[in-house]
N, C-alpha and C positions, 0 to 999 in steps of 0.2 A: 353785910346783906346776904341773908340766907332764907329763902323759902323752900323747904325740903321737897315740895313737889310742884312740878310743872304740869299744867293741864292744857292740852291742845283741843280746842274746839273748832271743828271743821265748819265750813260755810253752809252745809246742809244739815247741821246738827244744832240749830240754834233754839233749842227746847230747854225748859227748866227741868224736863224729864231726863236730860242727857245724864247718863249714869256716871260719866267722868266727874261731873260737877258735884255729884252726891257722895263722893268717895273721901273728900278732904275738906275740913273746915277752911273757910276763906282766909283766915289769918295765917294758914300754913301753905298757901298755894298761890302760884302765879299762873294766870290764865293767858294762853297765847291765841290770838286771832290773827290770821295773816292773809293778805291779799297778794298772791304770788302769780307771777307770769306763767309758770309752767301748768298751773291748774286752769288758768283762764285761756290758754291757747293750744292745748293738746289736740282740740278740734276747734273749729271756727265758731266758738260759742257766741250766741246771740247777745248783742249789747243790752237787751232787756234783762237777760238772765244774769249778766255780770253786774249790771246796776242794782238789780234786786238784791243779789247776795251781798254785794259790797255795802249797800245802805243798810240792810238788815243787820250785817255783822257789826256795822258802826253803832247801830242803835242798841243792839244786844250788848256790846262792850260798855256802853253807857250805863245800861241797867246793872250790869255786873258790878261796876264801880260803885253804883248806888247801894248795892247789897254787901259792899264791904270787901270785894275782891280787888287784888292787885292785878291789872291787866297791862299786858305788853301787846299793843296793837301795831301791826306792820302794814303800812299802805302800799298800794302798788307803785307810787312814786319813789319808795325806797329801794326798788329794784332788787329785792330779795328773790333769788331765782326759784326757790322751792320751799315746801314745807319743811323738809329736812334742815335746809339751811336757816329757816326762821327758828326752828327749835334749838339748833346748835348755838345760835347767838344768845338766846334767852337762858338756856341751861347753863352756859358759861357765865353769863352775866350775874345770874342769881345763885350760882353754885348749887343748883338743884341736884338732888340725890336720886330722882326718878322722874319718869314721864308718864302720864296717864292719858289715854285717848279712848273714846268710843270707836268701835270698829268702823272703818269707812265703808261706804255703800258701793265701792267699785273694786273689782278684783285687782286691777293694776296697782292701786294704791296700797291694798293690803299686802300685796306681794313686796312692794318697796319697804313697807314697814318691818318686814321680817329681818332686815339688815340694820334697822335703826339702833338696837342696843349697842351693837359693835361700833357703829359709826359715831354715836352720841357719847359712848362711854359710860351710860347709865342704865338701869333696867327700864324697859318700856312695857307697861301693862295695857294691853289692848282689850277693852271690855266689850261684851256682847251688847248689841244695840237693842235695848228693852223698850224703845218707843214704838216698836212694831208689835201687832197682835199676835203674831206667830213667830217664834224664834226658828233659827235655822234648823235647830234639832227637832222642833215640833213638826216641820215640814217633812224632814227626813223620816221621822217615825211614821207620819202619815203615808208617805210614798213608799215605804218598805213593803215589798211583796206585790204592789200593784203593777199590772201590765201597762196601764195607761193612767197618765196624771191629769185627769180632766178636772177643770176648775169648779165645774158644778158640784162635784161631790166634796171636794175641799170646802167650798162655800158653805154647804149644808152643815158640815161639821163645826164650822166657825160660827154659824147662826146659833147652833145648839150650846156652844161653849160660851158664847157671850149673851145668850138669851135676849137676842134681838129679833123683833117681829116674830114672836113665838106665842103659842097658845098651849100651855104645858109643854109636851114633848112634840107637838106638832107645829108646822108653820102657820103663821097668821093667814087666815082665809082658805087654808087647805091646800095651798101650792107654794112650792119654794121659789118659783121664778115666774115673773109677769112680763117677761120680755116681749111676748107676742102682743101685749097692749101698748108697747112703747116704740112703734115703728112708723108713725105717721110722717108722710111727707109735708113739705112747706108749699103752701099756695097763699100766704098772707092771711091765714084764717083768723088771726086775732092780733090785737096790739101787743108789741113787745115793750115791756116796761123799761123806761130810761133808767140806766144804771149809773148810780152815783160813782164818782171816782174818788179814791183816797186822796187825802191832802198831801201835797209834795212840799216837805219842809225844806229849810236851808240846808240841812245836812244831805238830803237826797239831791237837792239841785246841785250841790258841790260834787257829788258822786257822778251825776249824769255828765257834767262837764268834763270830769276826770276820764270818764269811760269813753267819751267821743275822742278826747285827746290821745288816749293810750291805746285805743283799739279802732284805728281808722278804717280797717279793711274787713271789719266784722259786720254782719247783717243787724239790722235793727233800727228803727226809727224812734229815737228817744224823745221826740217831740210828742209822741203819744204814749209815754210812760204812764201807767195807771195802776201799778201794783202796790199793795200794802207792804210795809217794811217793818212793822212791829206786831207783836202778839195781838195787842188790842185792835189794830186796824185790820188785821186778818179776821178777827172774830167779828168785827162789824160787817165785813164782806160776806161772812157766812150768815150773819143774822139777816141781812138784806135779802140774800138768796132764799133763805127759808121762808121769809115773809112774803116776798114778791114774785119769785120765779119758780120755786119748787112745785107749786100746784100744777104748772105746765111742763115742768121738767121732763117727766116720763113720756108724755104723749109726743114730744118734739125733739127727743134727744138724738134721733137719727136723722133729723131734717137738715137739709142744706138751703140756706137763704142768701139772696143777694143783698138784702138790706142791712144785715146784721151779723157781725162776726161772733156775737155772744149768745143771741137767742135767749134761752132760758137755762143755760148751763151754770154750773156752780162756780167756775173759776176759782177753785180752792186747792187744786191738786199741787200747785207750785208752793203753797203754803204748808200743806201736809209734808211735801218732800223735803222742805228745808227746815222744818221744825217749828214753824210759827203757829201751826195748828197740830193737835194730837187726834189720831184717828178715832179712838173710841168715844170721846165727847162729841165729835162731829156726827158719828152715826146716831148716838142717843139723842142728839138735838134733832135730827131728821125724823127719828122714830116718834119723838114727842109731838112734832108737828102733825104726824098722821094720827096719833092717838087723840089729839084734840079736834080732829076732824078737818084740819086745815088743808090736807092734800090727800090724793088717792093712795091706796095701798100700792098699786102699780108704780107711782112716782117714788114713794119711800123705798120700796124694795129695789127698784132699779138703781137708786142712788146708793143705798147701802151695799148692794151687791158690787158696785165699782170699788168701794173703799175696803169693806170687810173682806169680800171675795177676791176680786180681781187684783188689787193692789197687793195684798199679802201673798196671793198665789204666784204672781210674776217674781216677786222677790225671792220666794222659796224655790222657785223653778231655776232662777239665775243661779244662786249659790249652789243648788244641788248638782247642777250640770257643768258649772265652770271648772277649769278654763276651756275645756275643749268645745264647749257650746259656742263660743265666739268664732270658731274656725268652721262651723258647719255651712255647707252649700250644696244641699241635696239636689237642687234642680240645675246645678252647674250654671248659675246666672252670672254673666260676666260682661254684659254690654255696658260700655262706659256711661256714667251719669251725664245726662245732657246739661250743657252749660246753663240752660234756662232754669235749671233747678235753683240756681243762685240768683236768678233775676225775676222769675215769674212770666218771662216774656214768651208765652205760647199761645196760641189762638184757641187752644181748648179751654173753654171759659171756666169749666168747673175747676180744672187743675190750675189755671192762671190765678183764679180767686183764692184757692186754698194755699198756693205757694207764696203769693204776694203777702197774703195775711200772715202766714207763718214767719216769713222773713221780716216783715215790718213790725209785727207785734209779738213775735215769740209764741204765738198761741194758735191752735186750731183744735176743734173739738174731735172726738174719736172717729167719727165717720169721715170726715176730712182726711184724718190721718191714715185710716185703714181703707176706705173704700173709694177714695179719690186719688191721693198720693200713693199710698201703698199698693192699691190695686194696679195702678199704671206701672209701678215698678215691678210688680210681680209678673203681669202679662207681657211686658217688654223685656223681661230677663235682665234687668239692671244689675250691675255689680253689687253683690251683697255687702261687702265691707264699706263700699262708698256710700250706700244707701243708709247703712247704720250709722256711719259717722255724720251724715247729713242730719239724720233725726236727732242724734245726741247733741249736736251743735246748735240746731235751730230753736228748740223749744225750751221755754222758761222752766218747765217742770221736768226736764230730761236729766236723769242720771243713769249710768250704764245698767244698774240693777233693774230699772223699770223699762228703759229704752230697748235694750237688747232683746229680751224675750218678746216684747210687743212688735218690734221690727222684723227681727230675723225669724222668729217663730210664727208670730200671728200674721204679720202683713206679707212676708216673703215665702213662707212655708220652707225656709231653707233648712229646718231642722228635721224635715221628713215626716212631721206629724207628731213630735213629742209634745207640742202644746196644742195645736189646732186639729180638730178631727177632719178637716178638709182645707184645701187652699181657698182663701177668700178672694176668688176671682170673679169678676162680673163685667157684663157688657155696658154699653152706655144706656141701656133701658133701665138699669137700677138707678143710675145717677138722675135720669129724667124723672123717675118716680119719686125720688126723695127731695127734689127741690126745683128751683126755677132758673137754675143756671143756663140750661139748654136753649131757652128762648132767646138769649143774648149770644149765642155761640154761632160761628160760621159752619160748625159741623152739624150734621143731621143725625141724632140718635137712632132714627129708623133705617139709615142706610149702613150697609155693611161694606160695600165696596164702591169704588167710582168717585168722581169729584164731590167733595163735600161729605164724604162718609165719616161718620164718628171713628176716630182711631181706636177707641176702646173696643169696637165691635170685631174688626178683623183681628186685632191682637189677642182678643179673648179666645177666638177659635184656634188661633196659631198656638197659643198657650196650651189649650186642650189637646191639640193634635201632637205637638212635639213632646208632651209628657204623657201620652195615652197608655203607655205601658205601665209606668208607675201608678197613674190614676185608676187603671183598671182593677187595682186591688182594694180600691176604696169604696165601700158600699155607698157613700153618699154621693158619689160622682156617676153612678151606673146609668141613670137616666139621661144625663147630659152626654156621656160617651156613646151610649146607644143611639141617641138622636143624630150625633155627628156621624157615626159609621153608616147610618141609613142614607145619609145624602149621597148623591151620585158623585163618581169620581171627578167629573168635569166641575161640578158645584164646589167641591172641596178644593180643587186646584185653583179655581178663580180666587176663592177667599184667601188661601194661603199665599198666593202670588201677590195679592194686594197687601197683606200683612207684611210680606218680605220688603216690598216697596216702601211701606210706612216705616219699617225699621231702618232702612237705608237712609231714609230722609228725616230721621228722628229730631235732629237739630233744628229743622225748619217747620216743625209742626205747630 
């Protein structure tokens, strides 16, 4: 028994474009896929995420066998503790002469792999992940010599490179960015199309039962499991979105709605991030919808910017600044994470809705993540590592390369402005503008202090005051700081005292 090459396929690399699969003929390789406890528990991963990956891995293994590959599949019930242990067993069993793997998406795992050749006793070849549209070197070349690494300029270069929404060398419609057209709040203006759910087959049902049994203390209501677990099913989800939701996606992508967790969002980030969809065909399909007149330019541009611009940018930023990036805490935020982050049991309606949805479904759209949950964590000064671990664990699409810059940099401003040009702090007025949660809340978004005052309001001004020296150097914060300083000493003291009281009672909010 001798297959000269072992190929390790990680759970977030389930793509036929995986470079490791293209290195060796099927007859000379054995492919390893492993469900291991270490990867499922280093943070409290949502059971939706675990079930999605385990089921997608099992379906991918079946397709690999159909393509003629020998597959060694290790299930969670086999209690193999780590990916290294899984590889050790297969390499020894098959007397493999080398191991090939596509580079992992998280720094901690890449660091572990540095020692694998010595531990396995065979060469380990770690290949660049060509499934992304910008390599790590591409991003480093773009970043070289720049004082600020702003996504907007990276995005423009990516548009030119891939000829998406372009008229010659100019952007379609004469502008690069139509974000100003995509900020409407939600007041039930139109019907939300009923979204079909992917078929849950026997293999997935078995996985769901296994995940419930093996991960009893993790969040996630798997009775609501609705994720695609094959390439074909993920493509069907994208097709439905382009046909039924894309025309309204741009208009309401920042909206907050009581009646729907999905609204008009794509729900494909989890498939992009685990390999069931590839980014360029996704962008091209959305562009084609615009070209045939099915959606507005602002809808198509807003979607493509998230995939071609934001997704590639955060990955580049992550690898460009790691490992030091994960240790940053520019605002010295250390308030313990409230226990209700794991239950959603807070009387702040917007926050309760976003937290419970995130915990139960493993999903929230970007405004819920940034301007509801992240905003509260920012203005309350919640502990940065705890918040980052929470985001990494809770969301179905979360891997450290995408989660850490979005949370530490964008939401918490803990990188001091490497990523964002200003802190994304806001009072309750913003949340009231974007949706209808405030109508069902015991807190009043118009009140800053006193019984029933929205906690976002006083905490916002508390945040501005305690970081005024740092923020005074930020040109985008000048008007806000100026207005705060013009208020009377007595007025500021009342607000700050109420905010202090709010922070003292944070577990009871």
